[in-house]
C-alpha positions in Angstrom: 0.0 0.0 0.0 1.5 3.3 -1.0 1.0 6.4 1.0 -0.6 8.0 -1.9 -3.3 5.4 -2.1 -4.0 5.8 1.6 -4.1 9.6 1.1 -6.6 9.2 -1.8 -8.9 7.1 0.4 -8.7 9.4 3.3 -9.5 12.2 0.9 -12.5 10.3 -0.4 -13.8 9.8 3.1 -13.1 13.4 4.1 -15.1 14.7 1.1 -18.0 12.3 1.6 -18.0 10.8 5.2 -21.2 9.0 4.7 -19.8 6.8 1.8 -19.8 3.5 3.6 -17.9 1.7 0.8 -15.1 4.3 0.9 -14.8 4.1 4.7 -14.8 0.3 4.7 -12.1 0.4 2.0 -10.0 2.9 3.9 -10.3 0.8 7.1 -9.1 -2.3 5.2 -6.2 -0.5 3.6 -5.2 1.0 7.0 -5.2 -2.6 8.4 -2.8 -3.8 5.6 -0.7 -0.9 6.7 -1.0 -2.0 10.4 -2.4 1.4 11.3 -4.7 -0.2 14.0 -6.0 2.9 15.7 -7.0 4.7 12.5 -8.3 1.7 11.0 -10.5 1.0 14.1 -11.8 4.5 14.0 -13.0 4.2 10.4 -14.4 0.7 10.9 -16.4 1.8 14.0 -17.8 4.7 12.0 -18.7 2.3 9.1 -20.4 0.0 11.5 -22.5 2.7 13.1 -23.6 4.0 9.9 -24.1 0.9 7.8 -25.9 -2.5 8.2 -22.9 -4.8 8.0 -23.6 -8.5 7.4 -20.8 -9.7 9.7 -17.5 -9.1 7.9 -16.8 -5.7 9.3 -17.5 -7.0 12.8 -14.8 -9.7 12.2 -12.3 -7.1 11.0 -13.0 -5.0 14.0 -12.4 -8.0 16.2 -9.0 -8.5 14.4 -8.1 -4.8 15.2 -9.2 -5.1 18.9 -7.2 -8.4 19.3 -4.1 -6.7 17.9 -4.7 -3.9 20.4 -4.9 -6.4 23.2 -8.6 -5.8 23.9 -9.8 -9.3 23.9 -13.2 -8.5 25.7 -14.1 -6.0 23.1 -12.9 -8.4 20.4 -15.2 -11.1 21.8 -18.2 -8.6 21.8 -17.4 -7.7 18.2 -17.4 -11.4 17.2 -20.7 -12.0 19.0 -22.3 -9.1 17.1 -20.7 -10.4 13.9 -22.1 -13.9 14.5 -25.6 -12.4 15.1 -25.4 -10.2 12.0 -24.1 -13.0 9.8 -26.9 -15.4 11.0 -29.5 -12.6 10.3 -28.2 -12.1 6.8 -28.0 -15.8 5.9 -24.3 -16.3 6.3 -24.1 -19.5 8.5 -20.5 -20.3 7.7 -19.3 -16.9 8.7 -21.3 -17.1 12.0 -19.6 -20.5 12.7 -16.2 -19.1 12.0 -16.9 -16.2 14.5 -18.2 -18.7 17.1 -14.9 -20.7 16.7 -12.9 -17.6 17.2 -15.0 -16.8 20.3 -14.0 -20.2 21.7 -10.4 -19.6 20.9 -10.5 -16.3 22.8 -12.2 -18.0 25.8 -9.5 -20.7 25.8 -6.6 -18.3 25.6 
C-alpha cells in the first residue's frame, strides 16, 4: 500500500464521510498498513452508519485483538455472528463462534 493510495482514500472519506464503501475500503487498507488505531476509528464509523452483514465486525475483532482488547474483540465477534446469521451467512457465523471459543480458551 502506497501512502498516495491511503491519502486518496482518506480524501474520499473526508469529502464524503457517509460513503460506507469508501470508509470500509479505507479501514481495510489501514489494516494492511498496520495502522490499527486509525483503522479501528474508520471501521467503527462504518459499523455505526451501515448495516454490515458480519464481515466488518470480524475485521473490528481483528483490530481489537491486535490492540490487546480481547473482551471487546469477543463482543465484536458475538455481534458479527448475530449479523451473519440474520443475513443468511451461517459459515461466517460459525467461523466467529470458533474464534470466540479460541478467545475463551486463551
